[in-house]
C-alpha positions as CSV (number, residue, x, y, z in Angstrom):
1,M,109.2,84.1,56.7
2,N,111.2,81.2,55.2
3,V,109.5,77.9,55.8
4,R,112.9,76.1,55.3
5,T,113.6,76.9,58.9
6,D,110.2,76.1,60.4
7,T,111.2,72.6,61.4
8,F,110.7,72.7,65.2
9,I,108.2,70.4,66.7
10,I,106.1,73.6,67.4
11,S,105.6,75.9,64.4
12,R,107.3,79.3,64.7
13,H,103.9,80.9,64.0
14,G,102.8,79.9,67.6
15,W,105.7,81.4,69.5
16,D,104.1,84.9,69.7
17,I,101.2,83.6,71.7
18,I,102.7,80.4,73.4
19,A,105.7,82.3,75.0
20,P,103.8,85.0,76.9
21,L,101.0,82.6,77.9
22,G,103.6,80.1,79.1
23,I,105.4,82.7,81.2
24,L,102.1,84.0,82.6
25,T,101.1,80.4,83.5
26,L,104.5,79.7,85.1
27,L,104.4,82.8,87.2
28,L,100.9,82.0,88.5
29,L,101.9,78.5,89.2
30,L,104.8,79.7,91.3
31,S,102.8,82.4,93.1
32,I,99.4,80.9,93.8
33,G,100.0,77.2,93.1
34,F,97.7,74.8,91.4
35,E,94.5,76.7,91.6
36,P,91.4,76.7,89.2
37,L,92.8,79.7,87.3
38,T,96.2,78.1,86.9
39,F,94.6,74.9,85.8
40,G,92.5,76.8,83.2
41,L,95.5,78.5,81.8
42,I,97.4,75.2,81.5
43,L,94.5,73.7,79.5
44,I,94.4,76.8,77.2
45,L,98.2,76.6,76.8
46,S,98.1,72.9,76.0
47,F,95.4,73.4,73.4
48,I,97.3,76.3,71.7
49,I,100.5,74.2,71.6
50,Y,98.6,71.4,70.1
51,I,97.1,73.4,67.2
52,H,100.6,74.8,66.4
53,R,102.2,71.3,66.3
54,N,104.6,70.8,63.4
55,P,105.2,67.1,62.7
56,E,107.4,65.6,60.1
57,R,105.6,64.1,57.1
58,V,107.0,61.7,54.5
59,S,105.1,60.2,51.6
60,S,106.3,57.2,49.5
61,F,104.3,58.8,46.6
62,A,106.4,62.1,46.6
63,Q,107.6,62.0,43.1
64,E,107.3,63.9,39.8
65,G,103.9,63.5,38.4
66,S,102.1,63.1,41.8
67,I,100.1,65.8,43.4
68,L,100.0,65.8,47.3
69,S,97.5,67.3,49.6
70,C,98.8,70.7,50.8
71,L,96.9,70.4,54.2
72,D,95.2,68.2,56.7
73,A,91.5,68.3,55.7
74,Q,88.3,66.5,54.7
75,V,87.3,66.3,51.0
76,K,83.9,68.1,50.7
77,E,83.5,68.3,46.9
78,I,85.3,67.3,43.7
79,I,84.1,69.4,40.7
80,S,84.8,69.2,37.0
81,I,85.0,72.8,35.8
82,D,84.9,74.1,32.2
83,K,87.2,77.1,32.7
84,S,89.9,76.5,35.3
85,P,91.5,79.7,36.8
86,I,94.8,78.0,36.1
87,D,94.6,78.5,32.3
88,G,90.9,78.9,31.3
89,K,90.8,75.3,30.2
90,P,88.7,72.4,31.6
91,G,90.1,71.1,35.0
92,F,89.1,70.0,38.5
93,E,88.4,71.8,41.8
94,I,88.8,69.9,44.9
95,V,87.1,71.6,47.9
96,L,88.6,70.8,51.3
97,E,87.7,71.9,54.9
98,T,90.1,72.0,57.7
99,G,89.4,72.4,61.4
100,Y,91.1,73.5,64.7
101,L,92.3,69.9,65.5
102,D,94.0,69.4,62.1
103,V,97.7,70.2,61.7
104,A,97.8,73.8,60.4
105,V,101.2,73.6,58.6
106,L,100.8,73.8,54.8
107,R,102.9,71.7,52.4
108,A,103.7,72.1,48.7
109,P,101.7,69.8,46.5
110,I,104.4,69.5,43.8
111,S,108.0,70.6,43.3
112,S,107.6,73.9,41.6
113,I,108.0,77.7,41.7
114,M,105.6,79.1,44.3
115,S,104.1,82.5,43.8
116,I,101.5,84.4,45.9
117,E,99.0,85.7,43.3
118,K,96.8,87.3,45.9
119,L,96.8,87.8,49.6
120,Q,93.7,89.6,50.9
121,R,93.7,90.5,54.6
122,G,90.2,90.7,56.0
123,T,87.7,89.4,58.5
124,M,87.4,86.0,60.1
125,L,83.6,85.3,59.9
126,S,81.9,82.0,59.9
127,S,81.8,80.4,56.4
128,K,78.0,80.3,56.8
129,S,77.9,84.1,57.1
130,S,76.6,86.2,54.2
131,H,79.7,88.3,54.5
132,S,82.2,85.4,54.4
133,N,83.5,86.8,51.1
134,L,85.2,89.5,53.3
135,N,87.3,86.8,55.0
136,E,91.0,86.7,54.8
137,N,92.1,84.6,51.7
138,A,94.9,83.9,49.3
139,S,95.7,82.4,46.0
140,I,99.0,80.4,45.7
141,R,100.3,79.1,42.4
142,F,102.7,76.2,42.1
143,S,104.2,76.2,38.5
144,S,106.2,73.4,37.1
145,S,107.2,72.0,33.7
146,V,104.6,69.2,34.1
147,G,101.7,71.5,35.0
148,D,100.5,74.1,37.5
149,V,98.4,73.7,40.7
150,L,96.5,76.7,42.0
151,V,95.5,76.7,45.7
152,Y,92.9,79.1,47.2
153,H,92.8,79.4,51.0
154,E,90.0,81.1,52.8
155,L,89.9,81.5,56.7
156,D,87.0,80.7,58.9
157,S,86.0,82.3,62.2
158,W,88.1,82.5,65.3
159,T,91.4,81.7,63.8
160,R,94.8,83.3,63.1
161,P,96.0,85.2,60.1
162,L,97.4,83.3,57.1
163,R,101.2,83.0,56.8
164,F,103.2,82.0,53.8
165,A,106.8,81.5,52.7
166,I,109.0,83.6,50.6
167,E,108.1,83.0,47.0
168,G,110.4,81.0,44.8
169,E,111.6,77.4,44.3
170,I,110.0,74.9,46.6
171,M,110.2,71.1,46.8
172,Q,107.2,68.8,47.0
173,N,106.1,68.2,50.6
174,Q,108.1,71.3,51.8
175,R,106.4,73.6,54.3
176,Y,105.1,76.8,52.7
177,G,102.7,78.3,55.1
178,F,100.3,78.1,58.0
179,M,96.5,78.1,58.2
180,I,94.2,77.2,61.1
181,S,90.5,76.4,60.2
182,G,89.1,77.3,56.8
183,K,88.2,76.2,53.4
184,T,90.7,75.5,50.6
185,S,90.1,74.8,46.9
186,I,92.9,73.1,44.9
187,F,92.5,73.6,41.2
188,L,94.1,70.9,39.0
189,P,94.7,71.4,35.2
190,S,93.2,69.3,32.4
191,N,96.3,67.1,32.1
192,S,95.7,65.6,35.5
193,R,93.4,63.0,37.1
194,V,92.0,63.0,40.6
195,A,92.9,60.1,42.8
196,I,90.6,60.7,45.8
197,K,86.9,60.7,46.6
198,E,84.5,62.9,48.6
199,G,84.4,62.3,52.3
200,M,88.0,61.1,52.5
201,S,90.4,62.6,55.2
202,L,93.7,63.8,53.9
203,K,97.1,64.5,55.4
204,A,99.4,67.3,54.2
205,G,102.5,66.0,52.4
206,E,101.3,62.3,52.7
207,S,98.0,61.9,50.8
208,V,98.1,61.8,47.1
209,I,95.1,63.8,45.6
210,G,96.0,63.3,41.9
211,F,98.5,62.8,39.1
212,F,99.6,64.6,36.0
213,S,98.5,62.3,33.2
214,E,101.6,63.0,31.1
215,T,103.9,61.4,33.6
216,A,101.6,59.1,35.6
């Protein structure tokens, strides 16, 4: 999948479920009219379309040195860590949670080379489950001359599989994947500073979460 073509108002990742459900709803509407069953299907279809929405996002802070949020989410924790998975040096971990009503399209935090370091297909259990470590997850690295950003996505229960772009060069704010409901950790290197606080709500491709100190 190449996210460069995923610019429709509804993400292409929803077509496989929206198209058949839409056809079924239309056939029922034409055959039995506006009955409770048809009304229920219209509500379900409307909700599925909503969670697959794909709005345009523009940030006035999209520039070299700034780090944007890669998803719509709420900031749960900001942790200073001694050994970052980026390079083993001190850094930061920003823990985010995203839900079903958030935009599910993922956007690149920096202009970089994107690489999928790990993609583990698995279960979709509640994050509170003792077996949540079996949930589908992925580690995505964004490498640049200024510094690297590592993003770890983990799905929650009752969601859809993770989807990502073809690896390679990607621009800041560009779409790179799709994730409905889950937890994400964004790891920033030691040459960065965090520009957000716990409890804040973020928007993918718009909210600045930090800066690389060398160019800030």
